[in-house]
C-alpha positions in Angstrom: -16.0 18.2 -3.6 -14.5 17.8 -0.5 -16.9 14.6 0.8 -15.8 13.6 -2.5 -12.3 13.9 -2.2 -12.5 12.0 1.3 -14.3 9.0 0.1 -12.1 8.5 -2.8 -9.1 8.4 0.0 -11.2 6.0 1.9 -11.4 3.7 -0.5 -7.9 3.8 -1.6 -7.1 3.3 1.9 -9.4 0.1 2.3 -7.7 -1.7 -0.8 -4.0 -0.6 -0.3 -1.7 -3.2 0.6 2.2 -3.6 -0.1 2.5 -7.3 -1.0 4.8 -6.9 -4.0 6.7 -4.4 -2.5 9.8 -4.4 -0.7 11.0 -0.8 0.1 9.7 3.3 0.2 12.3 5.9 0.3 10.7 9.1 0.8 13.0 12.0 0.7 11.7 15.7 2.0 12.7 18.8 3.5 10.1 19.3 6.2 10.5 22.8 5.8 9.1 23.0 2.1 5.6 23.6 1.6 5.4 21.1 -1.5 6.2 18.1 1.6 2.9 18.1 2.8 1.5 15.8 0.6 4.4 13.4 0.5 4.5 13.3 4.5 0.3 12.6 4.5 1.2 9.4 2.2 3.7 8.3 4.4 1.5 8.8 7.1 -1.2 7.0 5.9 0.7 4.3 4.5 1.6 3.4 8.4 -1.8 2.2 9.1 -1.6 -1.1 11.0 -4.5 -2.7 8.1 -1.6 -1.3 5.0 1.2 -1.9 7.3 0.1 -5.9 8.1 -0.5 -6.3 4.4 3.2 -6.9 3.7 5.6 -7.0 7.1 8.6 -7.7 4.7 8.5 -4.0 3.2 10.8 -1.3 4.9 9.7 2.3 4.7 13.0 4.7 5.2 12.7 8.4 5.6 15.6 10.5 4.4 15.0 13.6 5.6 17.0 16.9 3.9 17.4 20.7 5.0 19.0 21.4 1.3 15.6 22.2 -0.5 15.1 19.6 -2.9 12.0 18.7 -4.4 10.3 15.6 -2.2 10.3 12.3 -3.7 9.2 9.2 -3.1 11.1 5.8 -4.3 9.7 2.5 -4.4 11.2 -1.0 -4.6 9.0 -3.7 -6.0 9.7 -7.1 -5.0 10.7 -8.4 -8.8 13.4 -5.5 -8.9 11.4 -2.8 -10.7 11.8 0.8 -9.7 9.6 3.8 -9.2 10.2 7.1 -8.7 7.6 9.8 -7.7 8.6 13.4 -7.7 5.8 14.6 -5.7 6.3 18.8 -5.8 3.0 19.6 -7.7 1.2 15.7 -6.6 -2.4 15.5 -4.2 -2.1 12.5 -1.4 -4.4 11.7 -3.8 -3.1 11.4 -7.1 0.3 9.7 -5.6 -1.8 7.0 -3.8 -3.9 6.3 -6.7 -1.2 6.1 -9.1 0.8 3.7 -6.6 -3.0 1.6 -6.0 -2.2 1.6 -10.1 1.2 -0.2 -10.2 0.2 -2.8 -6.6 -2.8 -3.9 -8.4 -0.6 -4.5 -11.4 2.0 -6.2 -9.4 0.0 -8.0 -7.1 1.2 -12.3 -6.4 -2.3 -12.5 -5.4 -3.9 -11.1 -8.1 -3.5 -14.7 -10.4 -4.9 -16.6 -7.5 -8.0 -18.3 -8.4 -11.1 -18.0 -5.5 -10.8 -21.1 -3.2 -13.6 -23.5 -3.8 -15.2 -25.1 -1.0 -17.6 -27.8 -1.8 -19.3 -30.2 0.2 -16.7 -33.2 0.4 -14.2 -30.3 1.8 -16.8 -29.0 4.4 -17.2 -32.7 5.5 -13.8 -33.1 6.0 -13.6 -30.1 7.9 -16.2 -31.4 10.4 -14.4 -34.8 11.0 -12.3 -33.4 13.7 -14.9 -32.0 15.8 -17.1 -35.4 16.3 -20.0 -36.8 17.4 -20.3 -38.7 20.4 -22.1 -42.4 19.8 
């Protein structure tokens, strides 16, 4: 079972990006045991490969000692807001649900693949030129 969870996490982390996200705010009390999953999500989203996908995304932390339930507020570029109450969720649950929303709102999703034709290859190679 643990192997399957690690594999699922690796798959999500490899595909995760922040392109449609404007801001993520993590609010938690570090002394509560329910805050473990939100802290793990925050550290996962801080990996360089994910952060480089949108350098304009703001990651903000609101660390409190008021025994409130941990939550993650996500604000998208289109103004849509999403709130995760993470008390009984695992890191995998949070990342999986976040990836669903991020993938749905991805601005690159509707772009077609770049077509490479013979003429575009030839014009790209012209700058190198051969000596005659």
